[in-house]
N, C-alpha and C positions, 0 to 999 in steps of 0.2 A: 735847804730843800733840794732834793735831787731832781734833775730834769729828766722827764720821760721822753725818749726819742720816738717820734711817730714812725711806725713802719707798717708793713702789710699785716701784721698780727695784732696791732692796736686799733687800726682803722676798721670800722664795722659797716656792714650793709644790712639794711632791714628789708625784708620782703613781707608784704601783706597780701594774703590770698583770701578771696572771699566769694561766697555764693549767697547772694541775698535775694529774697523773694521780691517779685515785681508784678504780682498778679492784680493788685489794686492800685488805685491812684496814690493812696497813702504810702504803700510799700515802695512804689517807684520814686516818690518824693524822698523817702528816707534813704534809699539806695543812692540816689543822685546826691543828696546831702553828704552822705558818707564819703563818696568819691571826691567831692569838692573840698571837704575838710582834709582829706589826705593830701590833695594837691596844695592846699593852703599851708600845710605843714611841711612842704618840701618834697613830697613823694612825686614820682613820675610814673606814668602808666607804662608798664612793660608789655602787658597783654590786657585784654578787656577786664579781667578780674584779678590782675596781679600788678601790684605797685611796688616800687623800690625806692629806697632812700639811702644816700651816703651819709655816714656819721663819722666824725673825726675821732671818736673814742667810745668805749663801752658806756661811759657815763652819759654821753650825749644820746646814744641809742636807747638807754633806759628811760630817758626823758620822753623820747618820741614814742616808745612802746606804751608808757603810761598815758600819754596824750591820746594815742590811737584807741586804747582801751576805753577811754572816757567818752568817745563818740561812736562806739559800736551800736548799731541798731538793735532793737529788742528781739527781732527774729533774724534767722539766717546763720551761716557759719563764717567765722573769720579766723584765720590762722596767721600768726606772726612768726617769722623765722629770722634769726640773727646769725650772720656768718662773717668771718674775717675778710678783709680785702684780699688776702692771699687765696682763700677759698674761692672768692668771687672771680678772681683772675683765671680760674680753671674752667669757667663756664663755656659751654658750646652753644652757639646760637645758629639756627638755621632758618633761612627764608626759602622755602621750597627745599631743594636739595643742595643749595649753595650755603656754605658756612661763611659767616661774616664775623670779623673781629669785633670786640667790644668797642663802644664809643669811648671818647676821652673821659678820664676821671674828673669829677668836678674840681675846679681850681680854687674854690672859695675857702677861706680860712674862717673857722668858727671860733669866736672869742669867748663865748659863754653858752 
């Protein structure tokens, strides 16, 4: 069996963008539940309706995409974007007019 070397082209990042209705108590509860499920699955809030997750491989990313799709609320818009670690490294982040570098990459090792 050949060994696959992890590099910036094999490691993936998932972005989940969403715009969910919050006009009724039920809609707010569903939107909150969706965000909590994202966080429980290892996603971190990047902006209010943008969550990101580091995945060690394409296969791992596929698992998290499938899981995210399973808890999308009945109404609203949800988009999922997958990019390589190399592409993610080219992101520009601004807080006001100041550019800030990315935070450290997660150091956890995913075994399965």
